[in-house]
N, CA, C and O atoms as CSV, one atom per row, in Angstrom:
chain,resi,resn,atom,element,x,y,z
A,1,UNK,N,N,82.762,79.408,92.768
A,1,UNK,CA,C,84.118,79.721,93.179
A,1,UNK,C,C,84.962,80.212,91.995
A,1,UNK,O,O,85.841,81.059,92.156
A,2,UNK,N,N,84.682,79.665,90.804
A,2,UNK,CA,C,85.463,80.050,89.637
A,2,UNK,C,C,85.206,81.494,89.220
A,2,UNK,O,O,86.084,82.154,88.665
A,3,UNK,N,N,83.990,81.978,89.492
A,3,UNK,CA,C,83.696,83.377,89.194
A,3,UNK,C,C,84.451,84.289,90.150
A,3,UNK,O,O,84.866,85.383,89.766
A,4,UNK,N,N,84.631,83.853,91.382
A,4,UNK,CA,C,85.434,84.622,92.342
A,4,UNK,C,C,86.885,84.683,91.874
A,4,UNK,O,O,87.529,85.728,91.972
A,5,UNK,N,N,87.400,83.559,91.362
A,5,UNK,CA,C,88.764,83.553,90.816
A,5,UNK,C,C,88.891,84.564,89.681
A,5,UNK,O,O,89.899,85.262,89.568
A,6,UNK,N,N,87.866,84.633,88.849
A,6,UNK,CA,C,87.894,85.550,87.717
A,6,UNK,C,C,87.899,87.007,88.185
A,6,UNK,O,O,88.633,87.832,87.641
A,7,UNK,N,N,87.096,87.317,89.177
A,7,UNK,CA,C,87.058,88.677,89.720
A,7,UNK,C,C,88.394,89.019,90.376
A,7,UNK,O,O,88.913,90.119,90.187
A,8,UNK,N,N,88.947,88.094,91.136
A,8,UNK,CA,C,90.245,88.330,91.776
A,8,UNK,C,C,91.359,88.481,90.738
A,8,UNK,O,O,92.285,89.268,90.934
A,9,UNK,N,N,91.274,87.734,89.642
A,9,UNK,CA,C,92.255,87.883,88.563
A,9,UNK,C,C,92.169,89.287,87.962
A,9,UNK,O,O,93.192,89.884,87.626
A,10,UNK,N,N,90.955,89.809,87.827
A,10,UNK,CA,C,90.781,91.172,87.307
A,10,UNK,C,C,91.376,92.199,88.266
A,10,UNK,O,O,91.996,93.171,87.834
A,11,UNK,N,N,91.190,91.985,89.557
A,11,UNK,CA,C,91.772,92.888,90.556
A,11,UNK,C,C,93.301,92.839,90.472
A,11,UNK,O,O,93.962,93.875,90.546
A,12,UNK,N,N,93.854,91.647,90.318
A,12,UNK,CA,C,95.311,91.517,90.167
A,12,UNK,C,C,95.788,92.223,88.902
A,12,UNK,O,O,96.851,92.844,88.905
A,13,UNK,N,N,95.017,92.135,87.829
A,13,UNK,CA,C,95.358,92.820,86.581
A,13,UNK,C,C,95.393,94.335,86.785
A,13,UNK,O,O,96.284,95.015,86.275
A,14,UNK,N,N,94.429,94.854,87.526
A,14,UNK,CA,C,94.381,96.289,87.820
A,14,UNK,C,C,95.612,96.704,88.624
A,14,UNK,O,O,96.266,97.696,88.302
A,15,UNK,N,N,95.919,95.952,89.657
A,15,UNK,CA,C,97.088,96.266,90.498
A,15,UNK,C,C,98.382,96.142,89.696
A,15,UNK,O,O,99.285,96.967,89.838
A,16,UNK,N,N,98.470,95.120,88.861
A,16,UNK,CA,C,99.645,94.895,88.031
A,16,UNK,C,C,99.887,96.094,87.117
A,16,UNK,O,O,101.018,96.558,86.974
A,17,UNK,N,N,98.809,96.591,86.499
A,17,UNK,CA,C,98.934,97.735,85.602
A,17,UNK,C,C,99.432,98.975,86.343
A,17,UNK,O,O,100.222,99.745,85.798
A,18,UNK,N,N,98.980,99.170,87.569
A,18,UNK,CA,C,99.420,100.353,88.312
A,18,UNK,C,C,100.863,100.204,88.788
A,18,UNK,O,O,101.554,101.205,88.979
A,19,UNK,N,N,101.321,98.986,88.979
A,19,UNK,CA,C,102.748,98.779,89.258
A,19,UNK,C,C,103.574,99.167,88.031
A,19,UNK,O,O,104.629,99.789,88.159
A,20,UNK,N,N,103.093,98.800,86.853
A,20,UNK,CA,C,103.781,99.185,85.618
A,20,UNK,C,C,103.779,100.701,85.472
A,20,UNK,O,O,104.778,101.296,85.069
A,21,UNK,N,N,102.657,101.317,85.798
A,21,UNK,CA,C,102.555,102.780,85.704
A,21,UNK,C,C,103.635,103.438,86.566
A,21,UNK,O,O,104.287,104.383,86.122
A,22,UNK,N,N,103.828,102.951,87.786
A,22,UNK,CA,C,104.857,103.535,88.641
A,22,UNK,C,C,106.248,103.235,88.091
A,22,UNK,O,O,107.117,104.107,88.085
A,23,UNK,N,N,106.461,102.004,87.628
A,23,UNK,CA,C,107.783,101.635,87.114
A,23,UNK,C,C,108.144,102.434,85.870
A,23,UNK,O,O,109.328,102.651,85.613
A,24,UNK,N,N,107.170,102.875,85.095
A,24,UNK,CA,C,107.438,103.683,83.905
A,24,UNK,C,C,108.008,105.055,84.263
A,24,UNK,O,O,108.592,105.725,83.411
A,25,UNK,N,N,107.843,105.468,85.506
A,25,UNK,CA,C,108.399,106.744,85.948
A,25,UNK,C,C,109.894,106.621,86.249
A,25,UNK,O,O,110.585,107.623,86.434
A,26,UNK,N,N,110.377,105.390,86.294
A,26,UNK,CA,C,111.786,105.154,86.587
A,26,UNK,C,C,112.558,104.982,85.283
A,26,UNK,O,O,112.020,104.489,84.292
A,27,UNK,N,N,113.815,105.392,85.294
A,27,UNK,CA,C,114.621,105.201,84.099
A,27,UNK,C,C,115.315,103.845,84.159
A,27,UNK,O,O,115.505,103.273,85.233
A,28,UNK,N,N,115.684,103.350,83.001
A,28,UNK,CA,C,116.395,102.065,82.930
A,28,UNK,C,C,117.722,102.176,83.677
A,28,UNK,O,O,118.143,101.237,84.352
A,29,UNK,N,N,118.378,103.331,83.550
A,29,UNK,CA,C,119.662,103.537,84.228
A,29,UNK,C,C,119.479,103.435,85.747
A,29,UNK,O,O,120.289,102.814,86.434
A,30,UNK,N,N,118.419,104.044,86.258
A,30,UNK,CA,C,118.156,103.982,87.702
A,30,UNK,C,C,117.942,102.540,88.162
A,30,UNK,O,O,118.417,102.138,89.224
A,31,UNK,N,N,117.229,101.778,87.354
A,31,UNK,CA,C,116.955,100.398,87.726
A,31,UNK,C,C,118.204,99.519,87.632
A,31,UNK,O,O,118.469,98.714,88.525
A,32,UNK,N,N,118.973,99.678,86.540
A,32,UNK,CA,C,120.144,98.826,86.339
A,32,UNK,C,C,121.276,99.143,87.311
A,32,UNK,O,O,122.000,98.241,87.732
A,33,UNK,N,N,121.434,100.400,87.666
A,33,UNK,CA,C,122.512,100.771,88.591
A,33,UNK,C,C,122.044,100.777,90.040
A,33,UNK,O,O,122.812,101.090,90.951
A,34,UNK,N,N,120.781,100.427,90.243
A,34,UNK,CA,C,120.171,100.374,91.578
A,34,UNK,C,C,120.134,101.738,92.265
A,34,UNK,O,O,119.960,101.812,93.482
A,35,UNK,N,N,120.296,102.824,91.494
A,35,UNK,CA,C,120.210,104.172,92.054
A,35,UNK,C,C,118.835,104.456,92.642
A,35,UNK,O,O,118.694,105.247,93.575
A,36,UNK,N,N,117.835,103.805,92.086
A,36,UNK,CA,C,116.464,104.042,92.517
A,36,UNK,C,C,116.280,103.711,93.993
A,36,UNK,O,O,115.449,104.316,94.670
A,37,UNK,N,N,117.051,102.757,94.490
A,37,UNK,CA,C,116.913,102.357,95.891
A,37,UNK,C,C,117.584,103.333,96.851
A,37,UNK,O,O,117.350,103.286,98.058
A,38,UNK,N,N,118.420,104.217,96.309
A,38,UNK,CA,C,119.080,105.215,97.139
A,38,UNK,C,C,118.227,106.461,97.335
A,38,UNK,O,O,118.508,107.287,98.203
A,39,UNK,N,N,117.178,106.589,96.519
A,39,UNK,CA,C,116.283,107.735,96.641
A,39,UNK,C,C,115.440,107.609,97.908
A,39,UNK,O,O,115.316,106.536,98.499
A,40,UNK,N,N,114.867,108.742,98.298
A,40,UNK,CA,C,114.029,108.757,99.496
A,40,UNK,C,C,112.805,107.852,99.342
A,40,UNK,O,O,112.379,107.212,100.303
A,41,UNK,N,N,112.245,107.799,98.140
A,41,UNK,CA,C,111.077,106.946,97.907
A,41,UNK,C,C,111.460,105.645,97.199
A,41,UNK,O,O,110.659,105.083,96.452
A,42,UNK,N,N,112.674,105.171,97.434
A,42,UNK,CA,C,113.143,103.932,96.825
A,42,UNK,C,C,112.319,102.717,97.219
A,42,UNK,O,O,112.231,101.744,96.470
A,43,UNK,N,N,111.722,102.781,98.394
A,43,UNK,CA,C,110.877,101.662,98.837
A,43,UNK,C,C,109.673,101.495,97.915
A,43,UNK,O,O,109.144,100.392,97.776
A,44,UNK,N,N,109.237,102.594,97.282
A,44,UNK,CA,C,108.124,102.501,96.339
A,44,UNK,C,C,108.535,101.698,95.106
A,44,UNK,O,O,107.731,100.948,94.553
A,45,UNK,N,N,109.784,101.856,94.680
A,45,UNK,CA,C,110.274,101.083,93.537
A,45,UNK,C,C,110.325,99.608,93.883
A,45,UNK,O,O,109.984,98.762,93.057
A,46,UNK,N,N,110.744,99.297,95.090
A,46,UNK,CA,C,110.777,97.896,95.535
A,46,UNK,C,C,109.366,97.329,95.545
A,46,UNK,O,O,109.143,96.210,95.082
A,47,UNK,N,N,108.411,98.091,96.071
A,47,UNK,CA,C,107.013,97.640,96.078
A,47,UNK,C,C,106.467,97.464,94.668
A,47,UNK,O,O,105.744,96.507,94.391
A,48,UNK,N,N,106.816,98.391,93.777
A,48,UNK,CA,C,106.327,98.305,92.396
A,48,UNK,C,C,106.882,97.068,91.694
A,48,UNK,O,O,106.152,96.374,90.987
A,49,UNK,N,N,108.150,96.798,91.884
A,49,UNK,CA,C,108.766,95.622,91.257
A,49,UNK,C,C,108.196,94.338,91.849
A,49,UNK,O,O,107.878,93.401,91.116
A,50,UNK,N,N,108.066,94.294,93.169
A,50,UNK,CA,C,107.478,93.115,93.811
A,50,UNK,C,C,106.014,92.946,93.413
A,50,UNK,O,O,105.556,91.827,93.180
A,51,UNK,N,N,105.289,94.046,93.337
A,51,UNK,CA,C,103.891,93.998,92.918
A,51,UNK,C,C,103.749,93.539,91.483
A,51,UNK,O,O,102.852,92.762,91.157
A,52,UNK,N,N,104.634,94.018,90.626
A,52,UNK,CA,C,104.624,93.610,89.223
A,52,UNK,C,C,104.742,92.092,89.115
A,52,UNK,O,O,103.971,91.447,88.405
A,53,UNK,N,N,105.713,91.534,89.827
A,53,UNK,CA,C,105.916,90.080,89.780
A,53,UNK,C,C,104.779,89.341,90.477
A,53,UNK,O,O,104.225,88.391,89.924
A,54,UNK,N,N,104.432,89.769,91.679
A,54,UNK,CA,C,103.415,89.072,92.466
A,54,UNK,C,C,102.034,89.126,91.846
A,54,UNK,O,O,101.364,88.100,91.729
A,55,UNK,N,N,101.602,90.316,91.448
A,55,UNK,CA,C,100.277,90.442,90.838
A,55,UNK,C,C,100.223,89.754,89.478
A,55,UNK,O,O,99.193,89.195,89.102
A,56,UNK,N,N,101.330,89.796,88.745
A,56,UNK,CA,C,101.364,89.124,87.446
A,56,UNK,C,C,101.204,87.614,87.588
A,56,UNK,O,O,100.437,86.994,86.851
A,57,UNK,N,N,101.925,87.031,88.528
A,57,UNK,CA,C,101.828,85.585,88.761
A,57,UNK,C,C,100.448,85.212,89.298
A,57,UNK,O,O,99.839,84.244,88.841
A,58,UNK,N,N,99.959,85.978,90.265
A,58,UNK,CA,C,98.631,85.700,90.834
A,58,UNK,C,C,97.547,85.821,89.764
A,58,UNK,O,O,96.601,85.033,89.743
A,59,UNK,N,N,97.683,86.800,88.884
A,59,UNK,CA,C,96.723,87.005,87.808
A,59,UNK,C,C,96.646,85.755,86.928
A,59,UNK,O,O,95.556,85.266,86.634
A,60,UNK,N,N,97.792,85.246,86.513
A,60,UNK,CA,C,97.829,84.071,85.638
A,60,UNK,C,C,97.247,82.847,86.345
A,60,UNK,O,O,96.472,82.097,85.750
A,61,UNK,N,N,97.613,82.645,87.595
A,61,UNK,CA,C,97.113,81.485,88.342
A,61,UNK,C,C,95.600,81.566,88.530
A,61,UNK,O,O,94.892,80.587,88.293
A,62,UNK,N,N,95.106,82.722,88.952
A,62,UNK,CA,C,93.667,82.872,89.183
A,62,UNK,C,C,92.869,82.782,87.885
A,62,UNK,O,O,91.810,82.156,87.842
A,63,UNK,N,N,93.378,83.404,86.840
A,63,UNK,CA,C,92.673,83.359,85.556
A,63,UNK,C,C,92.634,81.927,85.020
A,63,UNK,O,O,91.613,81.485,84.493
A,64,UNK,N,N,93.736,81.213,85.154
A,64,UNK,CA,C,93.769,79.814,84.719
A,64,UNK,C,C,92.790,78.963,85.510
A,64,UNK,O,O,92.105,78.109,84.946
A,65,UNK,N,N,92.721,79.193,86.809
A,65,UNK,CA,C,91.783,78.438,87.649
A,65,UNK,C,C,90.343,78.745,87.262
A,65,UNK,O,O,89.498,77.850,87.259
A,66,UNK,N,N,90.060,79.988,86.938
A,66,UNK,CA,C,88.703,80.376,86.549
A,66,UNK,C,C,88.293,79.706,85.247
A,66,UNK,O,O,87.139,79.306,85.090
A,67,UNK,N,N,89.226,79.581,84.316
A,67,UNK,CA,C,88.895,79.034,83.002
A,67,UNK,C,C,88.708,77.520,83.015
A,67,UNK,O,O,88.368,76.933,81.988
A,68,UNK,N,N,88.922,76.890,84.149
A,68,UNK,CA,C,88.656,75.457,84.240
A,68,UNK,C,C,87.165,75.161,84.164
A,68,UNK,O,O,86.772,74.081,83.722
A,69,UNK,N,N,86.329,76.105,84.589
A,69,UNK,CA,C,84.874,75.908,84.569
A,69,UNK,C,C,84.124,76.946,83.746
A,69,UNK,O,O,82.979,76.719,83.358
A,70,UNK,N,N,84.755,78.074,83.479
A,70,UNK,CA,C,84.107,79.159,82.734
A,70,UNK,C,C,84.578,79.086,81.287
A,70,UNK,O,O,85.773,78.914,81.046
A,71,UNK,N,N,83.669,79.211,80.313
A,71,UNK,CA,C,84.100,79.226,78.906
A,71,UNK,C,C,85.122,80.338,78.665
A,71,UNK,O,O,84.998,81.434,79.211
A,72,UNK,N,N,86.113,80.050,77.857
A,72,UNK,CA,C,87.207,80.999,77.633
A,72,UNK,C,C,86.718,82.338,77.092
A,72,UNK,O,O,87.199,83.389,77.515
A,73,UNK,N,N,85.769,82.308,76.162
A,73,UNK,CA,C,85.291,83.568,75.582
A,73,UNK,C,C,84.600,84.431,76.633
A,73,UNK,O,O,84.820,85.640,76.690
A,74,UNK,N,N,83.771,83.815,77.455
A,74,UNK,CA,C,83.082,84.562,78.514
A,74,UNK,C,C,84.084,85.029,79.564
A,74,UNK,O,O,84.034,86.178,80.002
A,75,UNK,N,N,84.980,84.158,79.963
A,75,UNK,CA,C,85.975,84.507,80.986
A,75,UNK,C,C,86.869,85.647,80.554
A,75,UNK,O,O,87.121,86.577,81.319
A,76,UNK,N,N,87.352,85.570,79.310
A,76,UNK,CA,C,88.247,86.616,78.831
A,76,UNK,C,C,87.520,87.952,78.713
A,76,UNK,O,O,88.066,88.994,79.076
A,77,UNK,N,N,86.300,87.921,78.209
A,77,UNK,CA,C,85.527,89.157,78.075
A,77,UNK,C,C,85.261,89.817,79.418
A,77,UNK,O,O,85.413,91.030,79.564
A,78,UNK,N,N,84.866,89.020,80.389
A,78,UNK,CA,C,84.575,89.570,81.718
A,78,UNK,C,C,85.849,90.028,82.409
A,78,UNK,O,O,85.865,91.096,83.021
A,79,UNK,N,N,86.908,89.250,82.326
A,79,UNK,CA,C,88.194,89.601,82.946
A,79,UNK,C,C,88.709,90.928,82.389
A,79,UNK,O,O,89.129,91.805,83.142
A,80,UNK,N,N,88.671,91.063,81.074
A,80,UNK,CA,C,89.134,92.291,80.441
A,80,UNK,C,C,88.233,93.469,80.791
A,80,UNK,O,O,88.713,94.556,81.116
A,81,UNK,N,N,86.921,93.243,80.721
A,81,UNK,CA,C,85.977,94.315,81.015
A,81,UNK,C,C,86.094,94.828,82.445
A,81,UNK,O,O,86.075,96.036,82.682
A,82,UNK,N,N,86.214,93.908,83.392
A,82,UNK,CA,C,86.367,94.330,84.792
A,82,UNK,C,C,87.665,95.097,85.005
A,82,UNK,O,O,87.704,96.065,85.765
A,83,UNK,N,N,88.728,94.662,84.331
A,83,UNK,CA,C,90.003,95.373,84.452
A,83,UNK,C,C,89.893,96.781,83.865
A,83,UNK,O,O,90.428,97.736,84.429
A,84,UNK,N,N,89.207,96.903,82.745
A,84,UNK,CA,C,89.020,98.232,82.137
A,84,UNK,C,C,88.200,99.125,83.061
A,84,UNK,O,O,88.564,100.276,83.301
A,85,UNK,N,N,87.101,98.597,83.576
A,85,UNK,CA,C,86.268,99.400,84.480
A,85,UNK,C,C,87.029,99.792,85.746
A,85,UNK,O,O,86.934,100.932,86.200
A,86,UNK,N,N,87.779,98.854,86.314
A,86,UNK,CA,C,88.550,99.153,87.522
A,86,UNK,C,C,89.607,100.212,87.277
A,86,UNK,O,O,89.768,101.128,88.084
A,87,UNK,N,N,90.325,100.097,86.178
A,87,UNK,CA,C,91.352,101.097,85.858
A,87,UNK,C,C,90.745,102.452,85.551
A,87,UNK,O,O,91.312,103.485,85.906
A,88,UNK,N,N,89.598,102.455,84.895
A,88,UNK,CA,C,88.911,103.711,84.618
A,88,UNK,C,C,88.481,104.389,85.917
A,88,UNK,O,O,88.642,105.599,86.075
A,89,UNK,N,N,87.939,103.611,86.835
A,89,UNK,CA,C,87.507,104.167,88.124
A,89,UNK,C,C,88.693,104.719,88.905
A,89,UNK,O,O,88.604,105.807,89.474
A,90,UNK,N,N,89.793,103.990,88.938
A,90,UNK,CA,C,90.985,104.465,89.657
A,90,UNK,C,C,91.532,105.725,89.003
A,90,UNK,O,O,91.902,106.678,89.689
A,91,UNK,N,N,91.583,105.728,87.671
A,91,UNK,CA,C,92.068,106.925,86.970
A,91,UNK,C,C,91.237,108.146,87.326
A,91,UNK,O,O,91.775,109.234,87.534
A,92,UNK,N,N,89.937,107.965,87.394
A,92,UNK,CA,C,89.057,109.109,87.657
A,92,UNK,C,C,89.050,109.511,89.130
A,92,UNK,O,O,89.304,110.671,89.457
A,93,UNK,N,N,88.766,108.574,90.006
A,93,UNK,CA,C,88.538,108.935,91.413
A,93,UNK,C,C,89.805,109.065,92.244
A,93,UNK,O,O,89.825,109.827,93.211
A,94,UNK,N,N,90.851,108.346,91.897
A,94,UNK,CA,C,92.068,108.420,92.706
A,94,UNK,C,C,93.117,109.313,92.049
A,94,UNK,O,O,93.735,110.146,92.712
A,95,UNK,N,N,93.316,109.133,90.731
A,95,UNK,CA,C,94.355,109.906,90.053
A,95,UNK,C,C,93.857,111.230,89.489
A,95,UNK,O,O,94.653,112.048,89.029
A,96,UNK,N,N,92.549,111.444,89.523
A,96,UNK,CA,C,91.981,112.717,89.097
A,96,UNK,C,C,92.004,112.968,87.595
A,96,UNK,O,O,91.961,114.121,87.165
A,97,UNK,N,N,92.071,111.921,86.797
A,97,UNK,CA,C,92.053,112.081,85.344
A,97,UNK,C,C,90.616,112.380,84.913
A,97,UNK,O,O,89.675,111.737,85.378
A,98,UNK,N,N,90.457,113.357,84.025
A,98,UNK,CA,C,89.117,113.754,83.586
A,98,UNK,C,C,88.356,112.589,82.965
A,98,UNK,O,O,88.934,111.732,82.297
A,99,UNK,N,N,87.074,112.579,83.197
A,99,UNK,CA,C,86.187,111.514,82.760
A,99,UNK,C,C,84.995,112.177,82.094
A,99,UNK,O,O,84.210,112.847,82.765
A,100,UNK,N,N,84.844,112.004,80.778
A,100,UNK,CA,C,83.755,112.664,80.066
A,100,UNK,C,C,82.453,111.878,80.223
A,100,UNK,O,O,82.445,110.719,80.637
A,101,UNK,N,N,81.367,112.542,79.882
A,101,UNK,CA,C,80.062,111.873,79.945
A,101,UNK,C,C,80.002,110.699,78.980
A,101,UNK,O,O,79.412,109.665,79.294
A,102,UNK,N,N,80.603,110.849,77.822
A,102,UNK,CA,C,80.610,109.749,76.851
A,102,UNK,C,C,81.388,108.546,77.385
A,102,UNK,O,O,80.987,107.403,77.166
A,103,UNK,N,N,82.489,108.794,78.079
A,103,UNK,CA,C,83.224,107.687,78.685
A,103,UNK,C,C,82.362,107.001,79.732
A,103,UNK,O,O,82.412,105.780,79.882
A,104,UNK,N,N,81.577,107.783,80.451
A,104,UNK,CA,C,80.657,107.206,81.430
A,104,UNK,C,C,79.603,106.334,80.776
A,104,UNK,O,O,79.266,105.264,81.283
A,105,UNK,N,N,79.085,106.794,79.651
A,105,UNK,CA,C,78.083,106.014,78.914
A,105,UNK,C,C,78.694,104.688,78.448
A,105,UNK,O,O,78.080,103.631,78.598
A,106,UNK,N,N,79.889,104.748,77.889
A,106,UNK,CA,C,80.509,103.525,77.384
A,106,UNK,C,C,80.954,102.607,78.521
A,106,UNK,O,O,80.931,101.385,78.367
A,107,UNK,N,N,81.351,103.165,79.641
A,107,UNK,CA,C,81.669,102.330,80.802
A,107,UNK,C,C,80.410,101.623,81.286
A,107,UNK,O,O,80.461,100.452,81.664
A,108,UNK,N,N,79.282,102.323,81.277
A,108,UNK,CA,C,78.016,101.703,81.656
A,108,UNK,C,C,77.646,100.590,80.682
A,108,UNK,O,O,77.199,99.522,81.101
A,109,UNK,N,N,77.828,100.830,79.388
A,109,UNK,CA,C,77.563,99.791,78.390
A,109,UNK,C,C,78.476,98.578,78.596
A,109,UNK,O,O,78.045,97.435,78.443
A,110,UNK,N,N,79.721,98.835,78.940
A,110,UNK,CA,C,80.658,97.743,79.222
A,110,UNK,C,C,80.183,96.936,80.422
A,110,UNK,O,O,80.218,95.706,80.401
A,111,UNK,N,N,79.742,97.620,81.461
A,111,UNK,CA,C,79.225,96.949,82.657
A,111,UNK,C,C,77.987,96.116,82.318
A,111,UNK,O,O,77.848,94.984,82.782
A,112,UNK,N,N,77.102,96.676,81.516
A,112,UNK,CA,C,75.902,95.939,81.096
A,112,UNK,C,C,76.311,94.707,80.286
A,112,UNK,O,O,75.723,93.637,80.440
A,113,UNK,N,N,77.312,94.858,79.430
A,113,UNK,CA,C,77.813,93.724,78.652
A,113,UNK,C,C,78.384,92.630,79.531
A,113,UNK,O,O,78.167,91.446,79.275
A,114,UNK,N,N,79.115,93.021,80.569
A,114,UNK,CA,C,79.672,92.045,81.512
A,114,UNK,C,C,78.547,91.286,82.200
A,114,UNK,O,O,78.591,90.061,82.312
A,115,UNK,N,N,77.544,92.020,82.658
A,115,UNK,CA,C,76.402,91.359,83.302
A,115,UNK,C,C,75.676,90.437,82.323
A,115,UNK,O,O,75.254,89.341,82.694
A,116,UNK,N,N,75.531,90.879,81.084
A,116,UNK,CA,C,74.864,90.069,80.070
A,116,UNK,C,C,75.603,88.768,79.798
A,116,UNK,O,O,74.985,87.710,79.685
A,117,UNK,N,N,76.921,88.844,79.693
A,117,UNK,CA,C,77.722,87.634,79.488
A,117,UNK,C,C,77.571,86.699,80.676
A,117,UNK,O,O,77.408,85.491,80.509
A,118,UNK,N,N,77.626,87.258,81.867
A,118,UNK,CA,C,77.512,86.443,83.093
A,118,UNK,C,C,76.150,85.761,83.158
A,118,UNK,O,O,76.071,84.565,83.436
A,119,UNK,N,N,75.086,86.504,82.906
A,119,UNK,CA,C,73.731,85.945,82.985
A,119,UNK,C,C,73.524,84.890,81.905
A,119,UNK,O,O,72.959,83.829,82.172
A,120,UNK,N,N,73.978,85.175,80.691
A,120,UNK,CA,C,73.782,84.209,79.606
A,120,UNK,C,C,74.600,82.940,79.835
A,120,UNK,O,O,74.175,81.853,79.443
A,121,UNK,N,N,75.756,83.066,80.458
A,121,UNK,CA,C,76.563,81.886,80.778
A,121,UNK,C,C,75.852,81.029,81.815
A,121,UNK,O,O,75.862,79.802,81.722
A,122,UNK,N,N,75.231,81.676,82.809
A,122,UNK,CA,C,74.485,80.923,83.819
A,122,UNK,C,C,73.294,80.210,83.202
A,122,UNK,O,O,73.041,79.046,83.512
A,123,UNK,N,N,72.554,80.900,82.326
A,123,UNK,CA,C,71.381,80.297,81.702
A,123,UNK,C,C,71.775,79.131,80.819
A,123,UNK,O,O,71.072,78.122,80.772
A,124,UNK,N,N,72.898,79.257,80.116
A,124,UNK,CA,C,73.370,78.171,79.259
A,124,UNK,C,C,73.696,76.946,80.106
A,124,UNK,O,O,73.372,75.821,79.727
A,125,UNK,N,N,74.329,77.163,81.239
A,125,UNK,CA,C,74.682,76.072,82.141
A,125,UNK,C,C,73.414,75.406,82.695
A,125,UNK,O,O,73.342,74.180,82.782
A,126,UNK,N,N,72.413,76.222,83.071
A,126,UNK,CA,C,71.160,75.669,83.595
A,126,UNK,C,C,70.447,74.841,82.536
A,126,UNK,O,O,69.920,73.769,82.835
A,127,UNK,N,N,70.427,75.332,81.297
A,127,UNK,CA,C,69.749,74.612,80.222
A,127,UNK,C,C,70.456,73.299,79.901
A,127,UNK,O,O,69.799,72.297,79.616
A,128,UNK,N,N,71.785,73.294,79.943
A,128,UNK,CA,C,72.508,72.053,79.669
A,128,UNK,C,C,72.383,71.067,80.822
A,128,UNK,O,O,72.475,69.859,80.602
A,129,UNK,N,N,72.174,71.551,82.052
A,129,UNK,CA,C,71.991,70.661,83.202
A,129,UNK,C,C,70.627,69.972,83.155
A,129,UNK,O,O,70.475,68.841,83.617
A,130,UNK,N,N,69.626,70.677,82.583
A,130,UNK,CA,C,68.279,70.090,82.479
A,130,UNK,C,C,68.223,68.990,81.438
A,130,UNK,O,O,67.407,68.073,81.538
A,131,UNK,N,N,69.095,69.080,80.429
A,131,UNK,CA,C,69.063,68.093,79.330
A,131,UNK,C,C,69.609,66.759,79.709
A,131,UNK,O,O,69.639,65.847,78.883
């Protein structure tokens, strides 16, 4: 269950980052004077602000729950790696940002590293349970 929390925390991190991406398109003046809500797409600003808060809080709660059973070094590495891979995939397939072959190679290496950390953590747990 703790690994599921870690994966969900990574998903929240990805969503949180994209809320920030949208909010960066807004000016401070628009936000402070609430002009942003008068625009035709003002509902998007409301969603971005709510998403920023909601995904940020959910991320912290889920990540904290995951670290109750997962070693911090393994948890942080996997959480960060999954967030990087998720954001890279969204940038390429949804936002149309160019993706070079070298980026693909390094994304694959990152994925292999995530799997390696996960497998080695499981083996360590199995070995300590046998002792």
